[in-house]
N, C-alpha and C positions, 0 to 999 in steps of 0.2 A: 499881756501879750509879750512873747519873747522878741527882743529887739533883733534887727537885721545883723547877721553874723559878720558882714563885711567881706570884701573881695578876697583878702588874704586867707581867711578861714575857709571860705567857699572853695578856693583853689586847693587848699590842703585836703579838704573833704573829698573833692573829686579825684585827687591823686592818691587818696587812701593813706595819708601821712599824719592825720590829726589824732589826738588822744581820744580815749573812750568818752571822757567827759565832754569834749568838744563835739564828738559825733552825736551824743545825746542831745546837746544843745541845738544842733542843726536839725536833727530829726523832729524835736518838739516844734521848732520853728516851721518846718515843712508841713506838719500836721495841722497847724493853726489856720492856714489859709491856702487854697489852691494857687493863689497868685504868687505865693512864695516859690512854688515849684517852677512857675513861669520865669520868675526872677533868676532862679538857678540855671534854668535852661538858656536864658538869654546871655547870662554871664559865660556859660560854657561855650556857646556858639561864638562869642567874641574872641575867646581865647583857645578855640579848638586846636590849632596846630601845636600849641605849647602844652596841652593838658593830656597826659597819658591816663585816661579815665579807667578806674578800676570797676568796670561795668559789672562783672560777676558778683563782686562784693556788695555793690549797691542794690542790684536786683535781688540778691539772696535775702538781704536784710529787709527790703521793702516787702517782698513776698511773705517772709516770715511774719511780719507785723500784720499783714492783711489776713493771713491764716489764723494768727492768734486772736485777732479781733473778731473775725467772723465766727470762730469757734467758741468765743467767750473766754479765751484763755487769758492768763496774766503774764506779765513780764517784769523783770527787775528794774526796768527803766521807769523814770518818774511818770511818763505818759501812761504806763500800765501798772502803776503802783498797786500792790496787793491791798494796801490800806485805803485805796480810793474805791469806794463802793458805789460811786455814781454810775447810774445807767444812762447810756447815751440815747437820745431821742433819734427818731428816724432821720430827721434833718441833719443832726450832728454826725450820725454814722455815715451818711452819704457824703458830707463835706470831708470827713476824715479819710474815707475810702477813696474819694475823688482825688485828694491830694496825693495819696500813695500811687494811684493809677497814673496821675500826671507825671510823677517821677519816672515811672516805667516808660511812659510815652516819651519823656524827655531823653531818657537813656538811649532808646532805640533811634529817635530822630537825630540825636547828637552823634551817635555812631555813624549813621549815614552821612551826616554833615561833615564829620571829620574825613570820611572816605572821599567825599566829593571835593573837599577843599584840598586835601593832601594828594588825592588821586591814588591809583593802584600802585604807585611807585614809578621811578624813572623809566621812560621808554628806552629800551635797548636798541641801539642802532645796529643794523645787520652787519655782520663781518663778511666782507667780500673776498672771494678767491679769484685770482686772475691766472689764466692759462694762455700761453703764447706758443705757437708751433712754428718751427723754422720751415724753410722750403724743403719739399721732399718728404714731409711727415704729415700724417693724419692721426686723429685719436678720437675715441668716444668717451664721453663723460656722463655719468648718471647723477642727476641732481637729487636733492633731499626729498623731493616729492615723487621720485621715481621716473621723471621725465629723462629722456636721453638726448644728448647733443653730440652729433658727429661733426667734429671741427676739422676744417680743411687746412692745408698748409698755408703758412704765412698769415695766420689768422689769430686773433686774440679774443678770448671769451672771459667776461667778468660776471660772476654770479655769487649770490650769498651762500654761506655754508648751510644755513637753515632758512627756509622761507617762513615768513611770518603769517599772520592771519589775513593780510591784505593781498594786493596784487603781487604776483610772482614776477619780479622785474629782473631782467638780465641785459647785458650790453655786449655788442658784437662789433668788431672791426675785422672784416674779411668775409669768410663764407662758412656757413654751418647748416646742417640739416637737423631739424627738431622733431622728435617724437614726444608729444606732450601728453602727460597724464591728465585725464579729465578731472576738473574741479570747478563746478559752476559758481562756487562762492569766491574763488581766487583766480581771476583771469591771469593768463600767462602773457607777459608783455616783453617784446624784444625791441630794444633801442639800437638801431643800426643806421649810421649816416643820418640822413634827413628824415628817415621814416620811423614810425612806431607801429609795430604789428601786434595786435591783440587777439588772443585765442582762448578758448576754454579747454579744448582737447582735440588735437589734430596732428598731422604730420606735414611739415612745410620746409621750404628752403629759403634762406636769406643770403644774398650775395651783396656785400657792401665793402669792397676794398677801397680804401681812401684814394688811391691813385686812379681808380676807374671813373669814367665819365657817368656811369649809370649805377643805380642801386636797384636790385631786383628781389621780389618776393614771389615765390611760386608754391602752390598748394598741391600736395599729393592726394590727401583725403581730409575730410572735415571742412571747416570754414574759418576764415580769418578776416580780421578787419585791419585795413592799412590806411594810415593818414600821414600827411606831412606834419612834422613836429611844430612848425611855425604857422600852421593854418587852423582856423576854427571851422572850416568846412566839414561837411559830413564825411565820414570814413567811406572808403571804397571796400566793398565786401567781395572776397574771392572764394570760389568753390573749387572742387577738384578739377585738376588740369587747366587751371587758370593761373596767370601770373601778371604782375604789374611791374612796370619799369619806370623809375624816376630819373629823368634827365637833369643832372645837376646844373647844366648851363641854361636850359630852357625853363627849369623849375616846373616841369610838367609831369603828370602821371599818365601812363598809357597802359590800358588793360588789354591782354591778349589771351588766347586759349589754344589748346592743342595738346600734343603728347609731351608731357614734361619729363619724360624719361631722360632725355639728353641733358636736362638741366640738373637733375639729381643723380646722374649716373656716377659722378665722382666718388660718392660715398660707398659704392660697390666696387671701387677700383677700376672704373672704366673711364678712359680718357676719350671724350667725345668731341670730334670736330664736326660741327654742323654750320656750314656757311661761314667758317672762320677764315679770316685772312691769314697769310703767313706771319704777319707781324703779331696778330692776336695769338696764333698757335705758338709762336716763339715764347711769348709771355707765359702761356699756359705750361709749356715744357719747363721753363725756368722754375715755376712754382711747384710743379709736379715732381721734378727730379732734383731740385735743389742745385742747379748749376747755371752758369751764365751762357746764354745763346746769343750769338752775334750773326745778323744777316747782312752780309756785305753788299749784295746786289739790291739796290733800292727798287729796281723794276719789279721784283717778285714779291715785295712786301704786301702788295694789294691783291695778289693772287688768292683765290678762294679754295679752301680745302674741305673735303668731306671724309668721314670715316670714324671708326671707333677702335680703340685698342684696350683690351682688358688685361691688366697686370703684365703689360709688355715692358721689356727693357728699353732704355732710351735709344739704344742702337737700332733695335727693331723698328721703332717709330720713325727714326731718321731714314731708314731704308725705304719705308713706305712713302715718305715725303720725296725721297730721291726719285723713286719710280714715277710719282705723280708730276713732278716739276722738272725732271731732268737736271737736278742740281747736284752739287758735290758738298761734302762736309768733312771736317776733320776735328779730332779731339786735341785740345791743347791743355796746358797747365791751368788756364783760367776757365776752361769750359769747352764750348763747341763753336766752330766757325762754319757758317754756311755760305757757299760761293756759287756763282753761276745760276743756271736755271731759267725757266720761262713759264709763263702762264699757258695753260692748255684749255 
């Protein structure tokens, strides 16, 4: 019986770097006993990460030997010496063929083992793009999956250049309206303030300015799931014309329903005052027109305004407020100063 080749020679055999004589020695050894193929398989498994196995060479040689033996052919190697006229018994043939088959099985299993050990390669971290808009500016971005994001002024959007095979995650500070391309295998997740909104395909608005007391998610069509990031409780599901507001101070979620047009009107260039105080309206004007608004009269800051202005100039909006509040205003180098006025 051929003696065990040893680890060094086995390693060279698997790498395809041994001489022809050494190959023949190992092949005779493999043919003698199926357990030798198991020994080779175990050795390869222990050293899989370091062994670039020449699989095609080994499989080709083994298959050639099987073909030669089953067809009664001869080979120049000692195992198939033309001067060796011995006929194999059924048992011997099965043992020899079994050893060859074991080698093929070993090759296939080792290939899978190497893949599982080494993995499919390093996982590429997504490359994120960040877009920030100043006051007075809005923009629309198309993401790699075809989804569209309408970003409001003074807002920041962070999203990957290319979405991977998992969840489509993006991050928002400020306000944006999303038109999400449907993909049941890759949920669309928006991280904004204390909330995470998850959808498959829908259109919705997220408002999460850091300086605001509230974070809001409103659904135009489709369905979304909203939950607090630090809570294990079941998500709150929203359907069309529903919105949820998270109070940062109270740590509470409140669901409401109604016409959400006033919530999403900004993306169509409409400035919507719906039960907005003068103080709130002034903040909206600052963000919308990119200028500083000062209300000198504290008494009118709590006055409530109604109305909508589509693609109007700042001066036209101020004229409407002047009529409603009987106030005065003037433009300065720093912005606008509002004086006088009273609630009606």
